[in-house]
Backbone bond lengths (Angstrom), bond angles and torsions (degrees), N, CA, C in turn:
res aa  C-N    CA-C-N  psi(-1)  N-CA   C-N-CA  omega(-1)  CA-C   N-CA-C  phi
1 X - - - 1.458 - - 1.542 110.06 -
2 X 1.329 116.78 -44.78 1.430 120.34 179.15 1.545 111.35 -61.72
3 X 1.315 117.54 -44.08 1.481 122.82 -177.77 1.527 107.90 -65.70
4 X 1.352 117.51 -38.77 1.475 119.48 178.66 1.530 110.68 -62.99
5 X 1.311 116.41 -44.26 1.484 120.04 177.49 1.523 109.93 -62.13
6 X 1.318 119.19 -44.54 1.376 121.19 -179.77 1.542 111.44 -61.93
7 X 1.323 116.28 -41.79 1.512 119.90 177.89 1.532 109.12 -62.58
8 X 1.349 119.31 -38.97 1.468 119.79 178.47 1.500 111.27 -63.41
9 X 1.319 116.97 -43.37 1.505 119.97 178.68 1.493 108.68 -64.17
10 X 1.318 118.03 -45.71 1.465 119.68 177.26 1.542 112.81 -55.91
11 X 1.273 116.47 -43.97 1.465 120.29 179.22 1.509 112.83 -63.91
12 X 1.330 115.29 -38.75 1.454 120.36 179.94 1.549 109.79 -67.37
13 X 1.324 118.32 -42.29 1.464 119.57 173.98 1.511 113.42 -62.07
14 X 1.294 117.09 -40.26 1.491 119.74 177.19 1.490 112.02 -65.09
15 X 1.361 117.89 -38.02 1.442 119.83 176.45 1.514 112.42 -65.99
16 X 1.303 116.95 -38.72 1.473 123.03 179.32 1.515 109.47 -67.07
17 X 1.306 117.96 -40.37 1.454 120.91 177.32 1.500 112.04 -62.48
18 X 1.342 117.28 -41.32 1.445 120.91 175.16 1.521 113.37 -61.58
19 X 1.268 116.47 -43.20 1.445 120.81 176.78 1.490 111.65 -59.79
20 X 1.375 115.75 -50.31 1.485 121.26 -179.51 1.544 110.30 -59.63
21 X 1.312 117.77 -39.76 1.473 122.21 -176.32 1.533 106.35 -63.61
22 X 1.391 118.39 -45.63 1.445 120.34 -179.49 1.545 111.41 -66.02
23 X 1.248 118.63 -38.05 1.465 120.32 176.01 1.446 113.26 -63.16
24 X 1.332 115.26 -47.46 1.494 117.44 178.96 1.489 114.00 -67.26
25 X 1.321 116.38 -32.42 1.463 119.83 178.10 1.545 112.45 -73.17
26 X 1.328 116.95 -41.17 1.463 120.69 -171.12 1.506 113.88 -94.48
27 X 1.346 117.44 -27.59 1.470 120.54 -168.91 1.546 111.29 -129.79
28 X 1.361 117.32 27.04 1.438 117.45 -179.27 1.510 112.58 -63.05
29 X 1.317 121.15 -32.85 1.437 121.90 178.47 1.485 111.19 -65.63
30 X 1.324 117.43 -38.47 1.459 121.56 177.30 1.509 109.39 -63.14
31 X 1.332 117.64 -43.00 1.462 121.19 -176.14 1.539 108.11 -64.66
32 X 1.355 118.13 -40.20 1.456 121.35 178.48 1.521 110.11 -61.49
33 X 1.314 119.22 -43.64 1.442 122.67 -178.74 1.509 110.34 -65.99
34 X 1.328 118.63 -40.73 1.461 120.29 179.11 1.507 110.04 -66.05
35 X 1.338 117.49 -39.82 1.459 118.24 178.28 1.458 112.64 -65.79
36 X 1.326 120.19 -40.16 1.445 123.44 175.19 1.503 112.51 -60.45
37 X 1.312 115.91 -43.56 1.464 121.01 -179.12 1.521 108.91 -65.29
38 X 1.337 116.46 -45.20 1.474 120.00 179.81 1.572 110.23 -60.44
39 X 1.342 116.60 -44.07 1.427 119.88 -178.40 1.574 109.34 -62.57
40 X 1.330 117.22 -44.04 1.422 119.49 177.17 1.470 114.19 -61.17
41 X 1.287 116.84 -42.43 1.493 121.60 179.70 1.544 109.73 -65.78
42 X 1.294 116.02 -40.26 1.485 120.17 178.87 1.491 110.43 -64.14
43 X 1.373 120.60 -43.70 1.383 123.07 176.93 1.495 114.17 -61.98
44 X 1.322 116.72 -39.12 1.442 123.20 178.55 1.556 110.15 -65.68
45 X 1.367 113.72 -40.11 1.478 115.99 -179.67 1.539 111.04 -69.26
46 X 1.323 117.07 -35.01 1.446 122.06 178.25 1.519 110.67 -66.10
47 X 1.300 117.15 -40.99 1.495 123.57 -179.92 1.550 106.22 -66.82
48 X 1.308 118.85 -43.30 1.478 121.40 -178.61 1.569 109.32 -64.87
49 X 1.297 117.13 -39.89 1.476 122.11 179.16 1.566 109.28 -63.11
50 X 1.340 111.86 -39.56 1.496 114.04 -177.19 1.491 111.77 -70.90
51 X 1.361 116.94 -33.86 1.466 123.43 176.91 1.536 109.48 -65.33
52 X 1.336 116.96 -38.09 1.449 118.96 179.09 1.515 113.86 -70.19
53 X 1.293 118.44 -27.39 1.478 123.84 177.87 1.478 114.09 -70.14
54 X 1.369 116.62 -22.16 1.462 121.00 -176.93 1.452 113.66 -77.34
């Protein structure tokens, strides 16, 4: 039973790694744009919060 559970977990991790590999290979430009947009929005939110504290 323990080995079966371990095999299931191992297979799940392998499937997730395959999905992540495809995303990084095919959509890395999109991920970069999303990260840049998120960083910009976070910076603007922090600046707005700082202005409100004054």
